[in-house]
N, C-alpha and C positions, 0 to 999 in steps of 0.2 A: 506762314500757312504751313500747317501738318499736314506732312503725307500718310492717306491709309495704305498701310502695308498687310499683305497677306502671305501668311505664312505656312507653306505647302508642307504638306507633311513628311517626313523624312521618309526614304524610299525602303531602306532598311524595317524600320516599323510599321510603316504599310503592310509592306510585303509578309513581315513576320505576323501581322494580324488576318493578314488573308489567310498562311498557312495555319494559325490555329483556330481559325473559322474553320477551317476544311476538315482538322484534326476532330475538333469537336461533332462535324457529322458524321465523321465514322465512328465514334464515340456511341453516337446515337445509333448507327443501322449493325450494331457489333452483333453479331448472329449467336443466337446460344450453340453451346457447344467448342467455343474454342476453350485451348488449353489457359486456365486461370492464372496459372504462374508465368507462362509467356506473357501475359495481358498486362499482369502485376510488374514485372521488370519492365514492361514497354512504359507503363506510367510513371514509373520511377524513373527511370529517364530522362521522360518529360520534366519534371519535378527539377530533378539534376542540374538540367538546362536553365532551370528557371533559378536558380541560386546566387546571389552577388558575390559568392566566394569569401565573404569577407570574416564566415564564423568556421570555425574547424569540423564541427557536425555536419555542416551542410558540405564544407567543400570537402572534406576526405570522409566522412562518416558514410554519406551518401553513395560515394564511389565505392566502399567497401560493400555495402550491401547490393550493389549492383553485382560486382564480383562473387558474391556467394548466392545470387539470385542464378546468375550465369552456371555458376556449377551445379546447380539443381539440373536446369535444363542441358547440361552436358555429361552429366553421369558420372561426373568425378564428386558428387557429395555424400557425408555420410549423415547418420542419424545426428549426430554429434553436430553437422552443419546449422541444424535446425535452431539446436538450443545458440551457435552462434550469432545467427540471422536475429533472433528474440534478444539475445543479449546487446545487439550492435543497434538494434532497434531502438529499444527501452532508451538507452544512452543516451540517443539523439533525439529522442522525445523529451527525453528531462533538462537537455541542455542546450537545443537548439535557440537561437537567439531570435527567430522570426517562424513563420506559421508556416513557411514551406516546410521546412527542415521539421518542424512538428507536426504538420498533417503527411507530409513522407512517411516518416516512421510509422505514424499510426496508423496508415493506410497496409505497411507491409505486417503490422502485429494483425489487423482484424484481417490480413488475406490468411495468416500464417494461423489462425485459429479456424478461419471459414475453409480454406483449402487443405486442413491438413491433409485430408485422403489423398489428394492430388502431388502433394510434395513426397508422404511418403512412396507411392507409386512411381513418382519418379527417380527416388533411390533405391526402392527395394526392386523394382521389378522395369525400371528403364524404360516407362512411356506413361501417359497422362491416362487418367481415368476415362478421359471423355472421348469422344470419337474423333477417329482417325482422318473421317471424309467429313471435311466443312459441309453442314447443314445448309438447306436454304434457306433464309430465315423466315420469308413469308410463308411458305409451307408449314415450316415446324411450328411457328404462334398462330397458325389455323386448327382451331378445335377438332376439325375433318381431314386436315393431312391433304387438303385440296392441292390437286398440282396447278398452284394460280398461275407460275409464268409458261404451262403449256395453254390454257385457257386462254392467257390474255394474246399468246402468240397465234392460236388460232382465231379470237375475235381481230387482230389487226388485218389477217387476211380474208376478214368476211366469211370464214367459215365458222357461223355461229352453231348450226348445228351440232359440227364435229364439238364446239365447246364445251355445248349440252352435253353430250357424251361423256365427255371427260371428265367434267364437274360428277356428273353420276356416279363416277365408276367410285367416288368415296362418297358423294353428299346425295340421297335421294329427293332431297328437296332445295335443288337450285334457285327454284322463284321466291321463295319465303326468306331464304336468306339474302337473295338479292336486294330485298326490301327492308329486312328487319336485324340482319349481321354487323357486330359494331365492330368489325373487321380489324381487330388484333392486328393482323398482317401487315397494316400501312405503316405500325410504328417501327419498323425496322425494314421498311423498304429501303433496298441498293439505292434508289431515286434518290433518295434524301443526302447522301453522299454529294450530289451535284445540285438539288436545289430543294426539292418536296417532294415524297412519297406519291406515287401512281395512286390514280384515285380505282382502286383496284375493286372496291364494293360497286361502284357506276359502271364500271367496265362490264361487269359480270347482271348489271340491273339491263345494260344497251344488248348484252346478248341474248336475255331472256326475252327483251323486246322486240328481237327480230327473230328468234326460234321460239317459241313459245314451247315450254315444256310440255305440255301436253299433245301436242302434236309432232314430237319428235317420238319414235318409238323405244320402248326400253328394251335392254338386252333380252334375249332371249335365255329359258332359265334351262340349266344343264339338267339330263337326265334324272328321274324320280330316283331317289334313294330308298325309298318305302319307307322312309322316316316320319313321324309325326311332330310339331315344335308346339306348346301353347305359351303364347305369350299374353303375359296379363298388364294390360293397359296398351290404348289404344294412343299414346300421344308420340310425340317425335321418337322418342328412345326406341318405344313399343315398335312403332311402322317401321324404323330405319332395322330394326334386327329383323323385323318379319320379312322384308324388302331383299335381305341380302342374304338370309336362311333361303329364301324361295329360290333364290338365282341358284341356289348351289344342289339345289333340287330337293330339296326337304319341306315336307306339307306343312305350311303354317296356318295357326286358328289364333286371334287376336280379340280376346275377350276385355271389354270397355264398358263401367258401367254408367257412361254417358250413353245420349241416343245417338251421337255421332261420333266419328273418328276427328282426330285432332287433336287432343289436347290443348295443349297452351297456345298451340299455332290456331286453333279455331276458338278458344274460349276466354283466352288470357292477354291475345295482344288485338 
């Protein structure tokens, strides 16, 4: 009589799979504004760790590439270093025995071409062309740059009217956006490092249900500047311009060919 045997997953392999899954989630949540050279070096190190070490291009070549990229970040590289990176990566790409070495080298070459300004800035200016302050991914990807963490926190405390005021600081149409926004902010939500993105648009919808925008007073306008501004078109863009100009104290007049204001918000959606 045969025995049924169940082979358990090796602890090392299962842990590695878990860590790689978490690493993948971090890549997905990678915010705009990070140093592309630093990011490329991190990817290269992951690729190097995946090699079997049987062929020289992977075992030795990828290590040399790592050292060259580190010299760029350590401000010890020269313009000749870029030529050496290109030469080394090309040799690895043409001689590696497997896809790991080939793709790693191809990635470096692609980055060398796409991030050339960043490489040169590191070498000549000893700084990255990107921002030094880590941007908030969801805010960066929001077309209106709304303070998403701020209004989510206010919603969590039940301060929905304050959340509406905070949204209005950057977007005068919180109700419409709560219904039709394509929520690009959720694609880089930090929560994806753990499981899945926060339902940001859903939270905004909840806020608008609890505190209707037409019931929350708009901010007071600044003292009149005596200036008049004519705005052609009463769609979302024109009305947004009128809203903020009026808050600044300018007298605005919106000209719209349709019978009523709203543009796409009224006639297209």
